[in-house]
N, C-alpha and C positions, 0 to 999 in steps of 0.2 A: 346885854344882848346875848352873850353866850349862855346865860341862864335860860333865856327864852328858847334857845335851840337845844338845850339839854333834853334828852329823852325822858328824864325823870320829872320834868316840869309838870306834865299833865298827870303824873302818877300820884302826885301829892294829895290829890282829892280822895284817893282810895286807901290812903294810910291811916285815915282817921276813922276809927270805930270798926266793929265787926262786919256789919252789913256791906259797906263798901268793898272790904277785902273779900267777902263772900261773893259779891256781884262780880269782881274781877276774876275769881276762880270759876264762876259759872260761864263767863265769857270764854275763858280758855277751854273749858270742857264742852261747850255747846256744839262745835263741829262734830264731836263724837256721836251726838244723837242723830245727826243727818248722814253721817258717813259710816262709822264703825258699827253702830247699832243696827242699822238697816242691812248692811252687808252681812253682819253676823246672823241676823234673823233669816235671811234668804241666801245664805252662802252657796248652798247646793241643793235647791229644792227638787230638781229633776232626778237627783240620785235617791230621793226618798218617795219615789212614786209607788214603790212596794208597800207603803204605809197607807195608801188610799184605799178604803174599803170598797170593793166592787162585787156586785152580785153576779154569779155564774149560773145559768140555767141550761140544763141539758135535757132537751125535749126530744132527742133523737130516738126513733123507734127501730133503728137498725135496718139491715138489708141482707140479702142472700146473694152470694156471688160464687158461681161454679159449684153450687150445692153446699157452700160453707157459709156460716153466719159471719156478717161484717158489722162490728159495732164501732164505727169510726167516731161517733160523738163521745163515747166513754173514753176512748184513747186520747182524743184531743183534750177533753176536759181534764183528764188526769195529767196530761202533759203540760197544760197551762198552770195547773195548780203546783206541779213539781218545779216549774221554772221560776216560781217566786217573783216574776216580774210585777205582779200586782197582789194586793191583799184580797185574794178571791175567796168568796163564800158560796159554796154550792147550795142553792136554794131553789124552791119551786118558782114557777112563772109568776104566781100571785104575790109571793113574798118579795120577789125582785121588783115587781111593778110598784107595790106599796112602799118598799124601801127607797127606791129612787124618787118616788113622788114626795116623800117626807124627809128625805135627807139622810137616812141611815146609810144608804149607799150613794156614792157620787154618780155612778153610772152602772149599767148592766151589760153582760155579754150573753147572748142567747144562741144556742145551737138548735136549729128548727127541727121539726119531726122528720124531714126527709133529707137530713144531713148525709147519713150513710148512703141513701139511695142516690143522691147527687154525686157522691164520691165514686160510686160503682157505675154511674151512667155511661162513662166512656166505653164500657163493654157492650152497651145496648145501642138502640136505634135513636135515642134521644139524649145525647150528652149535654150536660149543663154544669155550671159551676156550683159548688157547695157554698152556702151563705153563712156568714157570721153576722148577727144582728147586734149593734151597739146602740144603746138607748142613753141619752144624756138628759140632764136637767140643769139649764144654766142658772135657775133660781137657787140651786145648791151653791155653786161657785163657778164663775165664768172660766177662770183659769184651770179649774179642775177639768172642764170640758176640753179646753186646749190641750192639757196634759193627757187627758184620756184619749183624744184623737191621735196624739203622738204615739201613745201606748198601743192604740188600735192598729196603727200602721205596723208596729213591731209584732203584735200578736198575729195580724193577718199574714205577715211574712213568715213567721215561725209556723203557723197552722198551714199556710199554703205550701210551705216546703214539706211538712209532715204529711199532709193530705195528698200532695202532688206525688210524693214518693210512694204512697200506697196506691194511688191511681195508676201510675206508670207501672208499678209492679204488677198490678192486675192485668193491665194491657200487655205487658211484656210476657207474661205467663200464657196469655191467650195466643200471642204471636209464636211463642215457643211451641205451643200445642199444635199449631198449624204446620210446623216443620215436617212431621212424619207424613202428613197428607200431601204437603208439597213435594216431598221426596217420592212418594208413591206416584203422584201425578207426573213427576219428572221421569221416573222409570217407565211409566206407561207411554209417555210421549216419545222417549227414546226408542222403545220397542216398536212403536208405531212407525217411527222414522226408519228403523232398520228394516222392518217388514216392507215398507214402501219403497225403500232403495232397492231391496231384493226383487220386489215386484216390478219396479221400473226396468231393472236389468233384465228380468225374465221377459217382460213385454217386448223389449227391444230385440232380444234374441229370438222370441217367437215371431216378431214381425219380419226379421231377417230370414229365418228358416222358412216361414211361409212364402216369402218371395221365391226362395229356391224351390220349395214344394210346388208353388204355383207354375213356375217355369217347367219343372219336371212333369207336372200333371199335364201341361199343355203338350210337352213333347210325347208323353205316354198316350194322350188321347190321339195325337196325329199318328203315332206308330200303330196303335191298336186299330185305327181306321184303315191304315194301310194292310194290317194283318187281316182285317175282316174282308177287305177287297181281295187280297191274295188268296185267302181261304176260298172265298166264293169262286174266284177265277179258276183255282186248282181243282175244286170239287165239281164244278159245272160239267166237264167232259165225263168225269166218272159217273155222276148222276144221270147224264144223258145216256150213257152206255148202259147203266143199270135200268134206266126207265125204258130203253129200247130193246132190252134183252127179252122181251115177252114172246117174239116170234122165233127165237134161236133154240139153243140146246137147253134141255131141262137139267136140273142139277144132277140127276143120275146119269144121263147121257153125257154130261160134261165130265163126270167122274170116270165113266168107261172110256171116253175119248182120251182123257188125261192118262189112264192106265196104259191104253193101247199106244199112245204117243211115247210114253216112257219106255215101252218095250221096244218100239220101232227105233227110237233114237239110241237105245242100248245096243241093238243089232247093228245099226249103221255105224256106230262108233267102233264096234269090233271089226266090221269089214274095212273101215278106213284105216284102223290100226294095221290089219294084214297088208292092205295096199301100201301103207306107208313103209312097212318092213320090206316089201318086195321092191319098191322103188329104191329103197336105200341099198338093197343088195345090187340092183342093176347099176345104180350110180357108182358103187365101189368097183364093179367088174369094168365098166366103161372107163372109169378113172385109171384102173390098172392097165388096160389096153392102151389108153392114150399115153400112159407114162412109158410103156414099152416101145410104142411107135416113136416116141420122141427120142428115145434113147438109141434107135436104129441109126446107123451111119448113112443109110441110103436116104438121100433127100426125098425121093419119091414116097418112101415110107413115112418120112416125117411129115410130108405134106398130107398124107392120109390121116395122120394124128390131128393135123389142123382141121381136116374135114370132120373128124369125130368131135371136136371140141364143142361145137354148138349143142350136140346131143348130150355131151357130158354136162354142160351148163344148165340145160333144161331139166335134166334129171336131178340136178343139185338144187335148183332155185325154184322150179315149178312143181306143181302136183302136191305130193304129200311128203316130200323129202324133209330131212332135218333142217335144211336151210331154206325151205319154201316159205313164201309170204304172199299168198294169194287167197282167192275166195274159197278154194277147197280146204286150205289150211284153217281159215276162219270158220268154215262149215264144220269141220272136224272139231275145233275147239268149242263151238257153240253147242253142237250135239252132245259133246261130253258134258258140258255144264247143264244143258237141258235134261239130259239123262239122270244127272245127279239130283237136280231139283225136283223133277217129276217123280223119280223113283223113291225119294225120302219123304214119308208122311209128315215129318216134322220141319221140312224145309220151309222157308218164307213163302215160296210160290205156292206149295200145297196148302199152307195156312191161309194165304190170301184167297185161294180158290175155294177153301172151305167156308170162309166168311162170305164170299160171293154166293156160294151155293145156299147158305142159311138166311141171307138177307140182313145179317148183322152189320155188314159193311155199310149198307145204305143208311141204316139207322144211326150208326156212328158218325158218318159223314154229316147227316142232318143235325145231330146233336152238336157236333163240332162247329158247324156253321152257325147254329143258334147261340152257342156260348160265345163265339167270336163276336157276333153282333151285339149281344148283351154286354160283353166286356167293352166293346167300343163305345156303346151308349153310356155305360157307367163311367167310363174314363172321361167322357165329355161333361157329364154331370159333376164328377169330381173336379174337373178343371174349372168349371163355372163356380162351384162352391168355394174352391180354394181362392179364386180371384176375389170373391166377396169376403171371405175370411181374412185374406191378406189386407184388403182395404180396412176392415174393421180392426185388425191387429195394429195397422199404422195409426189409426185414430186412438186405439188404446195406448199405444207407446207415447203418442203426443200428450194424452191426458195424464198418464202416469209420470211423465217427465214433470209437468206442472205440479202434480200432487207430490212428487218426491222433493221438488224445490220448495214447496210450502211446508211439507213436514220437516224438511232440513232447517229452514228458517225458524219454524215453530220450536223445534228441539233446541236450536241455538239460543233463541230468546228465553226459553224456559230454563235452560242451563244457566244463562247469565242472570236471570231473575232469581233462581234459587241461590247462586252464589252471592248475589247482592243482598240477600236476607241474611243478616248476621246471626251467628249462633253463639250465644253467651253462656258462660258459666253462671252459677247462682251469685258468686261475688260480683261478676261483671254486670249482671242484671240489677243487683242492688246499687252498685255505683252509678250505672246509667240512670236508674230511676231517680236517685238523689240529684244527679246532675240536671236531668230534664225537669225535675220539680223546681229546681232553683238554677236556671240556666245562667243567671248573671250573679256572681258573687260581689258583694259590696266590699271594695277596698278603699278606705279613707285615708287620705294623707293630708293632715292639717298643718299648715305652717304657723308657727308661733302660737300653738294651741293654748286656749284658756281652759284650764282643767276643770274649773267649776263655773256656776252661774255668777257668783260674786266676783270671781276674777275678771270675768268679761265686763261686768258693770262697774268695777272699781274706778276707772277714769271718770265716768260720768258722776258718780256719787262723791268722789273727792272734790271734783269742781263744785258740786252743789254744796257740800259741807263747807268748804273753804269760802265760798261766796257768802253763804249765810253767816258764817262766823265773822267775816269781814263787815257785813251789815250791822251785826249786834255789837261788834267792836266800835263802829263809828257812832252807834247809839249812846255808848258810854263816854267816848272820847270826843272832843270838839274837833270837827274837821278843819276849821280855821279859827285860831284863838284871837280874840279881839285885842287883848293887851299888846301883843307884838306889833299888830297892825297899827294900833293907836300910837305906839312909841316910834313908828316910822321905820321899823326894820325892813330889810330887803323882803320882797314878796316871796322869793324862793326860800328864804330862811323861815318865813312865816309858814309856808306850806310844809317844809321839812320838820319844823318844830311840832307840828300835829302829826305828821306822817310817821316819824321815827319811833315814838313810843308805841304807836298803834301797830306798826310793823313788828315791833318786839312781841306784842301779844299775838299777832298772827303767826310768827315764828313758833311760839309756844303751842298754838293751836295745831299747826301743821306737824310739829314734832310729836305731840301727843297722839294725834290721829294716825300718823305713820307707825309709831311703835305699837299701838294697840292692834291695828289691822295686820301688821307683819307678825308680831310675836303672839298675839292672842287669837285673832280670827284665822290667820293662815295664809295671808298673801305672800307670794314668793316672787318679788320683782326680778326681771331679768338683769336690770341694772340698778341695784339698790341705792347707791350714792347719788347717781344721776336722778333717780326717781324723787328722792327727798329734795334735791336741789331744785328740780323742776316745780315741786310743790311750793317751794319758797318763792319762785318766780310767779307762780299763780297767785299767791298771797299779795305779792307786790303790785301785780296789775289789778287785782280786784280792789285793793285798798285805794290805789290811785284812782281807779274809775269811780268808786263811790264817793271818795273826797271830791272829785271833780263835779259829780252831780250835786253834792251838797254846797259846794262853793259857788256853782252857777245859779242854782235855783233856790238856795236856802235850805236850812235843815228840813223843814216840813215837806215842801214840794220835792226836794232832793230824795227824801226817803220813798215817796210814792213813785217817782220816776225810777228809782233803784229797783223796787219791787217789780214794777212793770217790765223793766229791762231784763230782770232775772227770768220772768216767765217767757219772754221772747227767746232769750238765750237757751233755756231748757228745751223748748219745743223745736229749735232749729239746729241744735248742736250735733245731732245724729248720735247721741250717746246711747239711745236705747234701740231704736228702730233705724234701719238703713235710710239714708236721706232720700233715695228715689221713691220710697214708699210713702213719704209725707206729701201733703198737698203742695201745690206749685209755689205759693208765696214763700213758704218755709224753705223750699229748695233754693230760692234766690237769697233769702236772709242768711242761709247756712254759711255762704262765703264771707260774710262781713261779721259773723257772730264770733265774739272773743272766745266763748266756750268751746267752739269748734276746734280751735287750735290747742286749748288745754286738754281736751279729750284726745286729740290726735297725738299730742306729745306724750301724754301718760300712757296711752295704749302701746306705743312703740317702746317705751322704757320699762313698762311692766311685763309685756309679752314678748318682747324682742322684735327684731326685724327693723331696726333703725334705718331710715332712708332719707331722701330729700324732704319728705313731709315733715319730719321732725325739725330739721333745720329752718324750714319755712315757719313752723309754728314758733320756734324759739325766737326768730327774728321779729315775727308779728308781735308777740307778747312783750319783748323788750322795747320795741318801737312804741307799742300802745301805752306802756308804762311811762315812757318819756313824754309822749303826747299828752296824757292825762295829767301828769305833774305840770307840764307847761301851761295847759289850760287852767289848772288850779292856780298857778302863779299869776296868770293874768287876772283871774277873778279876785285874788287877794289884793292886787294893785287897785282893781276897780272898787273893792270894798272899803278903801280909805275914806271914801266919801259916804256920809250917811244921808239917808232920805227917810221918808215917812214909812215906806214899806219895811225898811229894815228896823226902824224903831218900834213900829207896830205891825208885825207880820199878820197879813190877812188870814193865814192858815197856820196852825200850830199842831204838831204831831208829838 
């Protein structure tokens, strides 16, 4: 019984002869063909994109911007070649077309004839995007197209940044060229605003002064009207006298009369002077007599003085005495003045008489009256005009107020607009052009990063390799040995008697696969020891599962079921494509697929980031191993009874 459980019991068949031992070695090495060999061949294909031959066609004809030639196609083509992202070959359009069609080049990149014109188009009236034309041929290789499309995105981003920098540099230079004109316009608007403010102030002062002038003109017109009336009133008597002087004295007679009157008044003045002196002497004599009489002690004599007092007073105050104030005194004074005026040819009276004599006085009076009338009429017209001018000045002041407000707002807006236009140095323009050409910079932060294509696909291909290795192992080893069953051994022992030596082979398969991939291919697991331990758990569950299929359905049908189950596991495990991208049935199968949990566990152990999903995978695989061994144990107990199907299997593989 112990011999039947011994791991070496089923190995005895492979100790005899060279071929059995060679077959055993092939079984152990077989997972390398599905795991290590594939991973080694495609360990990092995306890092070798620069080895894919690609045709580059530069058909650009160039353009002219601001009088300077622009050859953006040549610059971009040279930049792509120097980047060495692809194995670019600069060829003609015909060579590129023929090369892509016949597989010499996997795809082509074409810069069209208007590439430079499109780059410079933002400075014109018809801005458009510059094109890069990629031409693929899936008949060459489908994945080369996929890799080319991925490279195309990188090329477009690189070229877009380069071309965008040139485009924005052109635009920024144009904007910078507008600054002097904007400054000139700003100065002009500010000068206009200053002039309008001055004009507004002047118009308001003019309106105010015109109101004063209007009022003054009204007063002047009224005063001149009064003056005209007064002149007319004053000169009417003179004119009447002059007009009526036709029947009186002639000018010669008037002159003779004036001379005679002057002589008479002079004589009269002399006689009055003599009379005045005589009266003065008489007054002094009477005053002396009255004084002596008053001094006499005789009262009768003093009464005589009182009787002479009226005579004394008359001589003093009447007539021509020094204290006289009567008509004679006035006549004396007037005759004296008249004598002086008439006797002096240059006196005002003689000049007035000469004017009267020549007729000049009348002409001057008429001229004065006409001038006063014209002055009054002109003042009225001036007052009327100033009223209209004042009204117009008020309208002008209201209009200039609005204009001044508008020019002030315009100047403010223009100043703010000019301030809002940035002024860049050349370095700032270069930095701004680069930023605008690539406004969003990609910053990637990958958790538990898979450095290579092979590292990312290791969990899937390890599962595939170990499952295929388990299939081949059970092809050489017997899933359930008949002798222990016939001898009546425990069903669990019968299962383990076949399972133990096969697991040892699986251990060797896993160890060899792990060592080659880690030390030869380049896998660097985040948890090396746990990764190998999990691989052994995968071997255990795969061997138990395949043993269960063989125990339940027999070796022939069991192998078919195993292969079918392998295909279902591979398509629904999510080892290559994300599960949501697969068709709906496989998304449901994914959750009951054993390989789902082998892929999940190995991903977290090789890349890092172990979380609850790993522990779920571990528990599922352990539980599945136990369940499969239990089902195999039940099948071994069932197989103690032979029937015709077991003796003569209808299908043999």
